[in-house]
N, C-alpha and C positions, 0 to 999 in steps of 0.2 A: 504494500500500500504506500502511496506517495506521501511525503511529509505533509503536504497541504491537506490531503484527505484525512490524515491522522488528526491534525489540529481541528479541521472542520468537524470531524466526528466528535472530538472532545467537547468542542464548544456547543454543538447541537445537543449532545448528551446532557449538558448542564442547563442550557437555555430552554429547549423544547418542553421539558417536563413542566416548566412554570407557565407556559402559555395555555390559555383556555381553562384555567383552574378556578376562576371565580364562580361562585354559586354552586360548586360541586357538592353533592350530598354523599359522596363516597367517604367512608371513614378512613382517615389517614393516621399514621403513627410516626413518631420520631424514631430515627435510627442513628446509630453511631457505631464506631469501632475502629479497628486497626487493619492495616494492610502491610504485610512484609513481603519482601522479595529476597529469596535465598537467605532468610533469617534476619535481614536488616530492614528497618522501616523504609517503605517506599517514599522516596523524596518528594515527588509531585505527581499528580494524576487526577483522573476523574472516575467516578463510580456512578452507575445507573442501575436502578431497581425497576424491573418491569413485571407487572402482574398480568393475570389472564383477563382482568377487568380493571377499569379505572385508569387514572393517569400514571405516567411514569414519574419517577423521582430521581433527581441527580444531584451530585455534590462534588466538591473538590477534595482531593486528598493532599494533605501537606504534612511532611515529617511523619508519614505513616498513620495519620489519623484523619477521620472524617466524622462529620456530624450534620444531620439534616433534621430540621425542626418538624414538628407535627404539621404545620401549615403547608410545608413543601415536601413532606415525607411520602413514602409509598403507602399503598393500600394494604389492608390486612390480608394475609394468605401467603401462598407460595409465590416466590419472586425469582425471576432469572436475574442474575447479576453480571454486569459487564464492567470490567476495569481496564482503563487505558492509561498509558504513561508515555510521555515523550522521552527519547534517549537524550539526556543532557550531560555535559561534562561535569564530573564530580567536583572539580576544583572551582567551578564558577558559582558564585552565590545566586540564589533565586531572587529575581526582582520582586519588590513588594507591590509594584504597580501591575494590575491585571492586564492592561493593554500591552505592557512590555513583556510580560510572561507569555502572552498569546503570540506576540511577534517572535519571541525566542523559540517557542514550541512549533511554530509553522515550519521551521527549517529542520526540525528534528525527526528522525524516523521513530517508529513505534518500538518501545522497549520490551513490551510484554508479548508472549506468544499468543496467537489467535485463540487458543483454548480458554483465555480469560476475557475475551471481548467478542470478536466477530463470530466465533463458534463456541461461545462460552459454555463451560461445563459447571459453572458456579450457580448455586441456588441457595436460598434461605427461606425460612418461614417467618413472616412478621406476625406478631400476636398483638391483640388488642388489650390483653391483660398482662402487664409487666413490661420490663425493659426489653428493647430490641438492640442488643449490643452484639456485634458480629466481628469475628477475627478471620481474616483471609490470609493464609500462609501460602504465597505463590512461589514457584520455582521457575528459573529461567531455562533449565534443562528440558529438552524435548522429551515427551513421554510417548 
């Protein structure tokens, strides 16, 4: 996948879930958690939760952590999870400005194998009673 498509996918994954959400009667839940790659916190990326019904929910992963509020969270039930991350130089600090981060990510290839995004094997069950805290332990080795 081209670097531009990777970034476009990341941006759409985070922006699209927020569109058309006004007035929804679907029960949403907050979600949070961690994402590691080969045992280390994932530096930067995006995460999207997609249910069989209701709106998608997406958020940003920074320093291996993500948090999505109830207002923007996924629906209750089984959810497919997609995680994307641009391949960035380890020694370069991440910009705090979202626009600059987007420009940086546009030129970066996808870091994660397709089994975590395009053909995701990841899923979780979001519950309406209790916390929805998930840990995703990813590996870069092909399976």
